[in-house]
PDB file of N, CA, C and O in Angstrom:
ATOM      1  N   MET A   1     133.225 106.969  91.227  1.00  0.00           N
ATOM      2  CA  MET A   1     132.384 106.004  91.903  1.00  0.00           C
ATOM      3  C   MET A   1     131.061 106.640  92.292  1.00  0.00           C
ATOM      4  O   MET A   1     130.921 107.863  92.322  1.00  0.00           O
ATOM      5  N   GLY A   2     130.090 105.777  92.592  1.00  0.00           N
ATOM      6  CA  GLY A   2     128.759 106.243  92.973  1.00  0.00           C
ATOM      7  C   GLY A   2     128.730 106.826  94.371  1.00  0.00           C
ATOM      8  O   GLY A   2     129.639 106.627  95.177  1.00  0.00           O
ATOM      9  N   GLU A   3     127.685 107.531  94.620  1.00  0.00           N
ATOM     10  CA  GLU A   3     127.482 108.167  95.904  1.00  0.00           C
ATOM     11  C   GLU A   3     126.925 107.152  96.900  1.00  0.00           C
ATOM     12  O   GLU A   3     126.087 106.328  96.531  1.00  0.00           O
ATOM     13  N   ILE A   4     127.372 107.195  98.144  1.00  0.00           N
ATOM     14  CA  ILE A   4     126.872 106.300  99.184  1.00  0.00           C
ATOM     15  C   ILE A   4     125.651 106.939  99.827  1.00  0.00           C
ATOM     16  O   ILE A   4     125.688 108.092 100.257  1.00  0.00           O
ATOM     17  N   LYS A   5     124.564 106.167  99.887  1.00  0.00           N
ATOM     18  CA  LYS A   5     123.339 106.673 100.485  1.00  0.00           C
ATOM     19  C   LYS A   5     123.111 105.976 101.824  1.00  0.00           C
ATOM     20  O   LYS A   5     123.308 104.767 101.948  1.00  0.00           O
ATOM     21  N   ASN A   6     122.699 106.745 102.811  1.00  0.00           N
ATOM     22  CA  ASN A   6     122.369 106.164 104.105  1.00  0.00           C
ATOM     23  C   ASN A   6     120.949 105.628 104.066  1.00  0.00           C
ATOM     24  O   ASN A   6     120.045 106.295 103.561  1.00  0.00           O
ATOM     25  N   LYS A   7     120.750 104.441 104.589  1.00  0.00           N
ATOM     26  CA  LYS A   7     119.410 103.871 104.658  1.00  0.00           C
ATOM     27  C   LYS A   7     118.691 104.467 105.860  1.00  0.00           C
ATOM     28  O   LYS A   7     119.266 104.619 106.937  1.00  0.00           O
ATOM     29  N   THR A   8     117.434 104.798 105.653  1.00  0.00           N
ATOM     30  CA  THR A   8     116.619 105.338 106.718  1.00  0.00           C
ATOM     31  C   THR A   8     116.067 104.178 107.541  1.00  0.00           C
ATOM     32  O   THR A   8     115.567 103.200 106.985  1.00  0.00           O
ATOM     33  N   THR A   9     116.158 104.286 108.853  1.00  0.00           N
ATOM     34  CA  THR A   9     115.659 103.215 109.710  1.00  0.00           C
ATOM     35  C   THR A   9     114.159 103.355 109.905  1.00  0.00           C
ATOM     36  O   THR A   9     113.589 104.422 109.680  1.00  0.00           O
ATOM     37  N   LEU A  10     113.531 102.278 110.321  1.00  0.00           N
ATOM     38  CA  LEU A  10     112.097 102.285 110.587  1.00  0.00           C
ATOM     39  C   LEU A  10     111.764 103.304 111.679  1.00  0.00           C
ATOM     40  O   LEU A  10     110.743 103.988 111.605  1.00  0.00           O
ATOM     41  N   LYS A  11     112.609 103.399 112.667  1.00  0.00           N
ATOM     42  CA  LYS A  11     112.400 104.363 113.756  1.00  0.00           C
ATOM     43  C   LYS A  11     112.406 105.799 113.207  1.00  0.00           C
ATOM     44  O   LYS A  11     111.574 106.619 113.596  1.00  0.00           O
ATOM     45  N   GLU A  12     113.338 106.092 112.314  1.00  0.00           N
ATOM     46  CA  GLU A  12     113.409 107.430 111.718  1.00  0.00           C
ATOM     47  C   GLU A  12     112.175 107.732 110.874  1.00  0.00           C
ATOM     48  O   GLU A  12     111.649 108.844 110.914  1.00  0.00           O
ATOM     49  N   LEU A  13     111.715 106.743 110.110  1.00  0.00           N
ATOM     50  CA  LEU A  13     110.514 106.940 109.304  1.00  0.00           C
ATOM     51  C   LEU A  13     109.286 107.170 110.184  1.00  0.00           C
ATOM     52  O   LEU A  13     108.471 108.047 109.899  1.00  0.00           O
ATOM     53  N   ASN A  14     109.156 106.387 111.250  1.00  0.00           N
ATOM     54  CA  ASN A  14     108.035 106.572 112.176  1.00  0.00           C
ATOM     55  C   ASN A  14     108.049 107.969 112.781  1.00  0.00           C
ATOM     56  O   ASN A  14     106.999 108.597 112.923  1.00  0.00           O
ATOM     57  N   GLU A  15     109.218 108.452 113.132  1.00  0.00           N
ATOM     58  CA  GLU A  15     109.332 109.799 113.712  1.00  0.00           C
ATOM     59  C   GLU A  15     108.985 110.869 112.678  1.00  0.00           C
ATOM     60  O   GLU A  15     108.294 111.837 112.996  1.00  0.00           O
ATOM     61  N   ARG A  16     109.455 110.703 111.457  1.00  0.00           N
ATOM     62  CA  ARG A  16     109.235 111.678 110.400  1.00  0.00           C
ATOM     63  C   ARG A  16     107.750 111.812 110.052  1.00  0.00           C
ATOM     64  O   ARG A  16     107.268 112.912 109.782  1.00  0.00           O
ATOM     65  N   TYR A  17     107.026 110.686 110.061  1.00  0.00           N
ATOM     66  CA  TYR A  17     105.636 110.689 109.604  1.00  0.00           C
ATOM     67  C   TYR A  17     104.613 110.525 110.727  1.00  0.00           C
ATOM     68  O   TYR A  17     103.453 110.213 110.457  1.00  0.00           O
ATOM     69  N   LYS A  18     105.016 110.727 111.967  1.00  0.00           N
ATOM     70  CA  LYS A  18     104.110 110.480 113.100  1.00  0.00           C
ATOM     71  C   LYS A  18     102.886 111.391 113.121  1.00  0.00           C
ATOM     72  O   LYS A  18     101.872 111.024 113.714  1.00  0.00           O
ATOM     73  N   GLU A  19     102.946 112.553 112.501  1.00  0.00           N
ATOM     74  CA  GLU A  19     101.824 113.500 112.513  1.00  0.00           C
ATOM     75  C   GLU A  19     100.797 113.239 111.408  1.00  0.00           C
ATOM     76  O   GLU A  19      99.734 113.859 111.395  1.00  0.00           O
ATOM     77  N   TYR A  20     101.103 112.334 110.491  1.00  0.00           N
ATOM     78  CA  TYR A  20     100.210 112.044 109.371  1.00  0.00           C
ATOM     79  C   TYR A  20      99.184 110.986 109.766  1.00  0.00           C
ATOM     80  O   TYR A  20      99.424 110.194 110.678  1.00  0.00           O
ATOM     81  N   PRO A  21      98.029 110.972 109.073  1.00  0.00           N
ATOM     82  CA  PRO A  21      97.029 109.931 109.363  1.00  0.00           C
ATOM     83  C   PRO A  21      97.589 108.551 109.044  1.00  0.00           C
ATOM     84  O   PRO A  21      98.393 108.394 108.125  1.00  0.00           O
ATOM     85  N   THR A  22      97.159 107.552 109.810  1.00  0.00           N
ATOM     86  CA  THR A  22      97.627 106.189 109.611  1.00  0.00           C
ATOM     87  C   THR A  22      96.454 105.217 109.544  1.00  0.00           C
ATOM     88  O   THR A  22      95.335 105.536 109.946  1.00  0.00           O
ATOM     89  N   ARG A  23      96.736 104.036 109.030  1.00  0.00           N
ATOM     90  CA  ARG A  23      95.776 102.936 109.051  1.00  0.00           C
ATOM     91  C   ARG A  23      96.570 101.670 109.336  1.00  0.00           C
ATOM     92  O   ARG A  23      97.629 101.445 108.750  1.00  0.00           O
ATOM     93  N   THR A  24      96.054 100.848 110.236  1.00  0.00           N
ATOM     94  CA  THR A  24      96.695  99.586 110.548  1.00  0.00           C
ATOM     95  C   THR A  24      95.816  98.457 110.013  1.00  0.00           C
ATOM     96  O   THR A  24      94.618  98.406 110.291  1.00  0.00           O
ATOM     97  N   SER A  25      96.421  97.557 109.245  1.00  0.00           N
ATOM     98  CA  SER A  25      95.704  96.427 108.656  1.00  0.00           C
ATOM     99  C   SER A  25      96.419  95.141 109.033  1.00  0.00           C
ATOM    100  O   SER A  25      97.643  95.110 109.157  1.00  0.00           O
ATOM    101  N   GLU A  26      95.640  94.081 109.215  1.00  0.00           N
ATOM    102  CA  GLU A  26      96.211  92.768 109.507  1.00  0.00           C
ATOM    103  C   GLU A  26      95.939  91.840 108.329  1.00  0.00           C
ATOM    104  O   GLU A  26      94.833  91.813 107.788  1.00  0.00           O
ATOM    105  N   TYR A  27      96.952  91.086 107.941  1.00  0.00           N
ATOM    106  CA  TYR A  27      96.837  90.121 106.852  1.00  0.00           C
ATOM    107  C   TYR A  27      97.377  88.784 107.335  1.00  0.00           C
ATOM    108  O   TYR A  27      98.330  88.732 108.112  1.00  0.00           O
ATOM    109  N   GLU A  28      96.765  87.712 106.871  1.00  0.00           N
ATOM    110  CA  GLU A  28      97.287  86.388 107.177  1.00  0.00           C
ATOM    111  C   GLU A  28      97.680  85.721 105.871  1.00  0.00           C
ATOM    112  O   GLU A  28      96.855  85.565 104.970  1.00  0.00           O
ATOM    113  N   ILE A  29      98.931  85.331 105.775  1.00  0.00           N
ATOM    114  CA  ILE A  29      99.457  84.689 104.577  1.00  0.00           C
ATOM    115  C   ILE A  29     100.122  83.386 104.994  1.00  0.00           C
ATOM    116  O   ILE A  29     101.058  83.377 105.795  1.00  0.00           O
ATOM    117  N   ASN A  30      99.624  82.289 104.440  1.00  0.00           N
ATOM    118  CA  ASN A  30     100.157  80.959 104.766  1.00  0.00           C
ATOM    119  C   ASN A  30     100.223  80.717 106.271  1.00  0.00           C
ATOM    120  O   ASN A  30     101.194  80.157 106.779  1.00  0.00           O
ATOM    121  N   GLY A  31      99.178  81.146 106.976  1.00  0.00           N
ATOM    122  CA  GLY A  31      99.102  80.915 108.416  1.00  0.00           C
ATOM    123  C   GLY A  31      99.904  81.873 109.274  1.00  0.00           C
ATOM    124  O   GLY A  31      99.885  81.757 110.499  1.00  0.00           O
ATOM    125  N   LYS A  32     100.604  82.810 108.669  1.00  0.00           N
ATOM    126  CA  LYS A  32     101.393  83.774 109.433  1.00  0.00           C
ATOM    127  C   LYS A  32     100.724  85.136 109.368  1.00  0.00           C
ATOM    128  O   LYS A  32     100.362  85.602 108.287  1.00  0.00           O
ATOM    129  N   LYS A  33     100.557  85.786 110.536  1.00  0.00           N
ATOM    130  CA  LYS A  33      99.882  87.079 110.618  1.00  0.00           C
ATOM    131  C   LYS A  33     100.892  88.213 110.431  1.00  0.00           C
ATOM    132  O   LYS A  33     101.950  88.241 111.059  1.00  0.00           O
ATOM    133  N   TYR A  34     100.525  89.157 109.539  1.00  0.00           N
ATOM    134  CA  TYR A  34     101.352  90.333 109.287  1.00  0.00           C
ATOM    135  C   TYR A  34     100.530  91.567 109.616  1.00  0.00           C
ATOM    136  O   TYR A  34      99.348  91.639 109.277  1.00  0.00           O
ATOM    137  N   ILE A  35     101.148  92.534 110.273  1.00  0.00           N
ATOM    138  CA  ILE A  35     100.493  93.801 110.582  1.00  0.00           C
ATOM    139  C   ILE A  35     101.187  94.888 109.779  1.00  0.00           C
ATOM    140  O   ILE A  35     102.404  95.054 109.856  1.00  0.00           O
ATOM    141  N   VAL A  36     100.387  95.639 108.998  1.00  0.00           N
ATOM    142  CA  VAL A  36     100.918  96.694 108.139  1.00  0.00           C
ATOM    143  C   VAL A  36     100.358  98.019 108.618  1.00  0.00           C
ATOM    144  O   VAL A  36      99.144  98.177 108.752  1.00  0.00           O
ATOM    145  N   LYS A  37     101.238  98.966 108.874  1.00  0.00           N
ATOM    146  CA  LYS A  37     100.823 100.308 109.279  1.00  0.00           C
ATOM    147  C   LYS A  37     101.129 101.257 108.126  1.00  0.00           C
ATOM    148  O   LYS A  37     102.288 101.458 107.765  1.00  0.00           O
ATOM    149  N   SER A  38     100.065 101.844 107.547  1.00  0.00           N
ATOM    150  CA  SER A  38     100.223 102.752 106.414  1.00  0.00           C
ATOM    151  C   SER A  38     100.159 104.191 106.906  1.00  0.00           C
ATOM    152  O   SER A  38      99.300 104.544 107.715  1.00  0.00           O
ATOM    153  N   HIS A  39     101.074 105.019 106.412  1.00  0.00           N
ATOM    154  CA  HIS A  39     101.092 106.451 106.724  1.00  0.00           C
ATOM    155  C   HIS A  39     100.678 107.208 105.471  1.00  0.00           C
ATOM    156  O   HIS A  39     101.259 107.004 104.405  1.00  0.00           O
ATOM    157  N   PHE A  40      99.687 108.074 105.586  1.00  0.00           N
ATOM    158  CA  PHE A  40      99.196 108.830 104.442  1.00  0.00           C
ATOM    159  C   PHE A  40      99.830 110.221 104.460  1.00  0.00           C
ATOM    160  O   PHE A  40      99.415 111.101 105.214  1.00  0.00           O
ATOM    161  N   VAL A  41     100.839 110.395 103.614  1.00  0.00           N
ATOM    162  CA  VAL A  41     101.629 111.624 103.630  1.00  0.00           C
ATOM    163  C   VAL A  41     101.278 112.569 102.497  1.00  0.00           C
ATOM    164  O   VAL A  41     101.836 113.662 102.415  1.00  0.00           O
ATOM    165  N   GLY A  42     100.360 112.170 101.616  1.00  0.00           N
ATOM    166  CA  GLY A  42      99.900 113.063 100.560  1.00  0.00           C
ATOM    167  C   GLY A  42     100.911 113.324  99.467  1.00  0.00           C
ATOM    168  O   GLY A  42     100.865 114.381  98.837  1.00  0.00           O
ATOM    169  N   SER A  43     101.824 112.400  99.220  1.00  0.00           N
ATOM    170  CA  SER A  43     102.857 112.650  98.216  1.00  0.00           C
ATOM    171  C   SER A  43     102.534 112.046  96.848  1.00  0.00           C
ATOM    172  O   SER A  43     103.368 112.106  95.944  1.00  0.00           O
ATOM    173  N   LYS A  44     101.336 111.462  96.674  1.00  0.00           N
ATOM    174  CA  LYS A  44     100.965 110.889  95.376  1.00  0.00           C
ATOM    175  C   LYS A  44     100.092 111.856  94.603  1.00  0.00           C
ATOM    176  O   LYS A  44      99.387 112.683  95.181  1.00  0.00           O
ATOM    177  N   ASP A  45     100.152 111.737  93.285  1.00  0.00           N
ATOM    178  CA  ASP A  45      99.308 112.531  92.402  1.00  0.00           C
ATOM    179  C   ASP A  45      97.959 111.825  92.316  1.00  0.00           C
ATOM    180  O   ASP A  45      97.828 110.822  91.614  1.00  0.00           O
ATOM    181  N   LEU A  46      96.965 112.338  93.019  1.00  0.00           N
ATOM    182  CA  LEU A  46      95.662 111.699  93.111  1.00  0.00           C
ATOM    183  C   LEU A  46      95.022 111.520  91.740  1.00  0.00           C
ATOM    184  O   LEU A  46      94.392 110.493  91.487  1.00  0.00           O
ATOM    185  N   ASN A  47      95.171 112.498  90.852  1.00  0.00           N
ATOM    186  CA  ASN A  47      94.606 112.373  89.508  1.00  0.00           C
ATOM    187  C   ASN A  47      95.184 111.170  88.770  1.00  0.00           C
ATOM    188  O   ASN A  47      94.445 110.418  88.136  1.00  0.00           O
ATOM    189  N   LYS A  48      96.493 110.986  88.848  1.00  0.00           N
ATOM    190  CA  LYS A  48      97.142 109.858  88.176  1.00  0.00           C
ATOM    191  C   LYS A  48      96.705 108.541  88.797  1.00  0.00           C
ATOM    192  O   LYS A  48      96.443 107.580  88.075  1.00  0.00           O
ATOM    193  N   VAL A  49      96.619 108.477  90.122  1.00  0.00           N
ATOM    194  CA  VAL A  49      96.218 107.245  90.796  1.00  0.00           C
ATOM    195  C   VAL A  49      94.808 106.842  90.370  1.00  0.00           C
ATOM    196  O   VAL A  49      94.573 105.686  90.016  1.00  0.00           O
ATOM    197  N   LEU A  50      93.868 107.791  90.401  1.00  0.00           N
ATOM    198  CA  LEU A  50      92.492 107.489  90.013  1.00  0.00           C
ATOM    199  C   LEU A  50      92.388 107.119  88.534  1.00  0.00           C
ATOM    200  O   LEU A  50      91.633 106.217  88.172  1.00  0.00           O
ATOM    201  N   PHE A  51      93.136 107.803  87.688  1.00  0.00           N
ATOM    202  CA  PHE A  51      93.156 107.484  86.262  1.00  0.00           C
ATOM    203  C   PHE A  51      93.653 106.057  86.029  1.00  0.00           C
ATOM    204  O   PHE A  51      93.059 105.305  85.256  1.00  0.00           O
ATOM    205  N   ASP A  52      94.739 105.691  86.699  1.00  0.00           N
ATOM    206  CA  ASP A  52      95.295 104.345  86.548  1.00  0.00           C
ATOM    207  C   ASP A  52      94.313 103.273  87.015  1.00  0.00           C
ATOM    208  O   ASP A  52      94.166 102.235  86.368  1.00  0.00           O
ATOM    209  N   ILE A  53      93.640 103.525  88.140  1.00  0.00           N
ATOM    210  CA  ILE A  53      92.658 102.565  88.652  1.00  0.00           C
ATOM    211  C   ILE A  53      91.517 102.404  87.652  1.00  0.00           C
ATOM    212  O   ILE A  53      91.104 101.284  87.350  1.00  0.00           O
ATOM    213  N   ALA A  54      91.010 103.524  87.141  1.00  0.00           N
ATOM    214  CA  ALA A  54      89.902 103.484  86.183  1.00  0.00           C
ATOM    215  C   ALA A  54      90.310 102.759  84.902  1.00  0.00           C
ATOM    216  O   ALA A  54      89.540 101.949  84.386  1.00  0.00           O
ATOM    217  N   CYS A  55      91.488 103.030  84.388  1.00  0.00           N
ATOM    218  CA  CYS A  55      91.960 102.363  83.165  1.00  0.00           C
ATOM    219  C   CYS A  55      92.121 100.862  83.383  1.00  0.00           C
ATOM    220  O   CYS A  55      91.729 100.063  82.532  1.00  0.00           O
ATOM    221  N   ASN A  56      92.692 100.480  84.512  1.00  0.00           N
ATOM    222  CA  ASN A  56      92.862  99.056  84.801  1.00  0.00           C
ATOM    223  C   ASN A  56      91.520  98.345  84.914  1.00  0.00           C
ATOM    224  O   ASN A  56      91.350  97.236  84.407  1.00  0.00           O
ATOM    225  N   LYS A  57      90.566  98.993  85.584  1.00  0.00           N
ATOM    226  CA  LYS A  57      89.241  98.396  85.736  1.00  0.00           C
ATOM    227  C   LYS A  57      88.557  98.259  84.371  1.00  0.00           C
ATOM    228  O   LYS A  57      87.977  97.216  84.070  1.00  0.00           O
ATOM    229  N   ALA A  58      88.623  99.309  83.548  1.00  0.00           N
ATOM    230  CA  ALA A  58      88.002  99.264  82.221  1.00  0.00           C
ATOM    231  C   ALA A  58      88.633  98.175  81.356  1.00  0.00           C
ATOM    232  O   ALA A  58      87.923  97.452  80.656  1.00  0.00           O
ATOM    233  N   MET A  59      89.935  98.056  81.398  1.00  0.00           N
ATOM    234  CA  MET A  59      90.630  97.041  80.603  1.00  0.00           C
ATOM    235  C   MET A  59      90.237  95.641  81.064  1.00  0.00           C
ATOM    236  O   MET A  59      89.992  94.764  80.235  1.00  0.00           O
ATOM    237  N   THR A  60      90.176  95.425  82.359  1.00  0.00           N
ATOM    238  CA  THR A  60      89.779  94.133  82.900  1.00  0.00           C
ATOM    239  C   THR A  60      88.359  93.776  82.491  1.00  0.00           C
ATOM    240  O   THR A  60      88.089  92.638  82.106  1.00  0.00           O
ATOM    241  N   GLU A  61      87.446  94.744  82.572  1.00  0.00           N
ATOM    242  CA  GLU A  61      86.058  94.505  82.194  1.00  0.00           C
ATOM    243  C   GLU A  61      85.940  94.192  80.702  1.00  0.00           C
ATOM    244  O   GLU A  61      85.161  93.319  80.321  1.00  0.00           O
ATOM    245  N   MET A  62      86.690  94.880  79.864  1.00  0.00           N
ATOM    246  CA  MET A  62      86.629  94.629  78.417  1.00  0.00           C
ATOM    247  C   MET A  62      87.187  93.247  78.076  1.00  0.00           C
ATOM    248  O   MET A  62      86.631  92.545  77.232  1.00  0.00           O
ATOM    249  N   LEU A  63      88.276  92.858  78.726  1.00  0.00           N
ATOM    250  CA  LEU A  63      88.907  91.569  78.431  1.00  0.00           C
ATOM    251  C   LEU A  63      88.064  90.404  78.942  1.00  0.00           C
ATOM    252  O   LEU A  63      88.114  89.313  78.374  1.00  0.00           O
ATOM    253  N   ASN A  64      87.294  90.620  80.002  1.00  0.00           N
ATOM    254  CA  ASN A  64      86.494  89.551  80.585  1.00  0.00           C
ATOM    255  C   ASN A  64      85.047  89.546  80.079  1.00  0.00           C
ATOM    256  O   ASN A  64      84.250  88.712  80.509  1.00  0.00           O
ATOM    257  N   ALA A  65      84.699  90.465  79.172  1.00  0.00           N
ATOM    258  CA  ALA A  65      83.321  90.586  78.706  1.00  0.00           C
ATOM    259  C   ALA A  65      82.935  89.500  77.706  1.00  0.00           C
ATOM    260  O   ALA A  65      81.749  89.216  77.540  1.00  0.00           O
ATOM    261  N   GLY A  66      83.904  88.894  77.042  1.00  0.00           N
ATOM    262  CA  GLY A  66      83.652  87.992  75.944  1.00  0.00           C
ATOM    263  C   GLY A  66      83.090  86.690  76.295  1.00  0.00           C
ATOM    264  O   GLY A  66      82.846  85.865  75.414  1.00  0.00           O
TER     265      GLY A  66
END
């Protein structure tokens, strides 16, 4: 059988990442306000992220140029 994984609670995540920079954003969707708190932990490959953004933008511009 598969291994049982414990789910991490929001409280545990907040404690784990409390020292990292954060940004709080508010969004309104269908009249309901949502608050999103982002923690920047530096675990993404910045080169890949920028490459993907650039490729997506170039593809969109080429497809919409006609």
